[in-house]
N, C-alpha and C positions, 0 to 999 in steps of 0.2 A: 881789514886786509886778510889775505889767506896765503900761507906758505905753499911752496911747490909740493912739499910732502902732503900737505892737506888736500891740495887739488888732485893729486894722484890717488889718495885714499878715497876721496869723494867720487872720483870717476870710476874706481873699481867697484865701489858700493853700488853706484848707479847701474853699472853693467850687470852686477849680480842680481839686483832687484829686477832689472828688465828681463833677465833670463828666467827668474822664478815666476814672474807674472805671466810671461809669454808661455812658459811650460805649463802652468796651471790652466791657462785658457785652452791650450791644445788638449789637455786631459779632459776638461769639461766637454769639449766637442766630441771626443771619443766616447765618453760615458753616455752622453745623450744619444749618440747613434746606436750604441749597444742597446740602450733602453728602447729606442724607437724600433729597432729590428726585432727585439724580444717581444714587443707589444703588437707586432703586425703593422708596423709603421703608423702607430697612432699619433705620432707627433707631426707627421708630414703636413696635415691641414693647417698647422699654425704658421705657415709661411705668410708672406705678403700677398694678399688677394686684392688686386687693385679695385678701388672705389667701392669696397664692401666694408660695412661696419665691422663684421667679424674679422676681416683681413687687417684691421688696424693693429691688432696684437702682433701681427707679423713684423711690424716696424721694430718692435723690441726683441722678438724671438728669432726672426728669420736668419740672422748671421750665425746663430748657434746651431741650426739644424741643417741636415744634408739629406739628399735623396739617395741613400745607400752608401756602402762603404767605398765604392769606387769614386764617388763624388768627394767623399771626405779625404780619401787618400791623395787625391789630386790637389787638394787645398792645404794639406798638412804642412808640407815643407815651406811653401810661400808664407803661410801664417807664422810659422816659427821664425823664419828669417826676417821677414818685413816687420812683424810685430816687435821683435827684439830691436831692430834698428830704429824703429819709431820711438821706443821708450829709452834707448841706451843713452841718449844725450840729454835726458830730462824726463823723469817719470811723470810728473804732473802735466807737463806739456803734451807728452805722448798720449796720456790717457784722455786729456781733453780733446786732442786732435781725433783720437779714435771715436769719442762720443759724437763729435760733429760729423764725421764720416758716416757713422752708424745712423744718425737721425736724417741727414740730408739724403743718403742713399735710400733709406727705407721710404721716406716721404716721396722722393722722386719716382720710385717704382709704383707706389700706391696711387699716385696722381696720374702718371703718364703710361704705365704699362697696359697691355691688353686686358680687358675685363674677362672674367672667368678663367684667369690664369693663376698660378701659384708659384711664388718665387722664394727660394731659400738658398742658404749657403754663405760661407764666409768670404766668398770672392768679392762681395761688395766692399769688405774691409781691405782685401788684398789690393784692389784697384785704387781705392782711396789712399792706402799707405804708399803705393808706388808713386802717385802724383805728389803726395805730401812730401815724401823724401826727395823727389826730383826738384821741387820748387822751393822748399824752405831755405836751403842753403844760400841760394841766389838772393832771396828776399832778405835774409839775415845777414848776407855778406860774411858768411862764416866759412873758412876754408875747409875745415873738417866735414862740415855738413855738405858742402859742394862736392867733395870727393865721394862721400857716401852716396849722394844723388847720382853722380856719374856712374858709380859701380852698379847701382840699382838699375839705371837706364841700360847698361850693357847687358845685365842679366835678364831683365824683364821687358825690354822695349817691344819685343814681338807680342807679348801678352796684351799690350795696349790696343791691338787691333780688335780685341774682344769687346770694345765699346761700340763696334759697328754691328748693325743688324745683318742677319743672313745665316747664322749657324743654328740649325734646328735644335730645340731642346736647351739652348743656352740663354740665360737672362742677360741679354745685352744691355737692357735698361738698368739692371742692377750694377753692371760693370760701369756703364756711363755715369750714373748718378753717384756711384761710389767715387769715381774719379773726380767728379765735380765737387763732392764733399771734401776730397783731399786738397783740392786747390783752395776752397773756401777756408779750410782749417789752416793751411799754410799762410794764407793772406791774413786771417784774423790773429794768428799767433806770432806774427812777425815781431822780432825784437830789435833788429838793426843794430845789435851791439858789434863791436869789433871782435875778431876771433880771439884775441888774447884777453878779452873781458869775461869769457864764459867760464864759470866756476866748476864745470863738470870735469 
């Protein structure tokens, strides 16, 4: 059993850890882009290159890389907000969800995107986190998570149109398969506990 005070302390610790991990991830993204720019964009080729053996490394590296500071700036706030929300109600589950999104998104791009293209950026995670946050509360039947999902929908529903083709220079495949990864993660990590059973 756990006291109310213990639950509050555990929840606060979870939020603090979520903020630290998300902040560290954002710092890594910026450091890599600084290194990339200083090296004449030597890291850009390490994105996902569909159906290329060399492009397989991009499944691991692509979400960490960006094509310039403008690209990174546009992703920074969504990464910070959505990454934090994904981790805040359970670090282990949030990290596992992120791993699923990372792999499903990267593999989907590698298999289905246009050959001779190069895909990079944290938006594959952003779209995965959006869908994960939208779906998980309803699958878990958890009131807090449902409210988070509704808030995310209100903030980022317009972004979901990015899964559709048509915008030049934008990896809609990365957005689409990231979103699919988010749904898969929510489905695989469903707990179906009552809201008052959650120890976070």
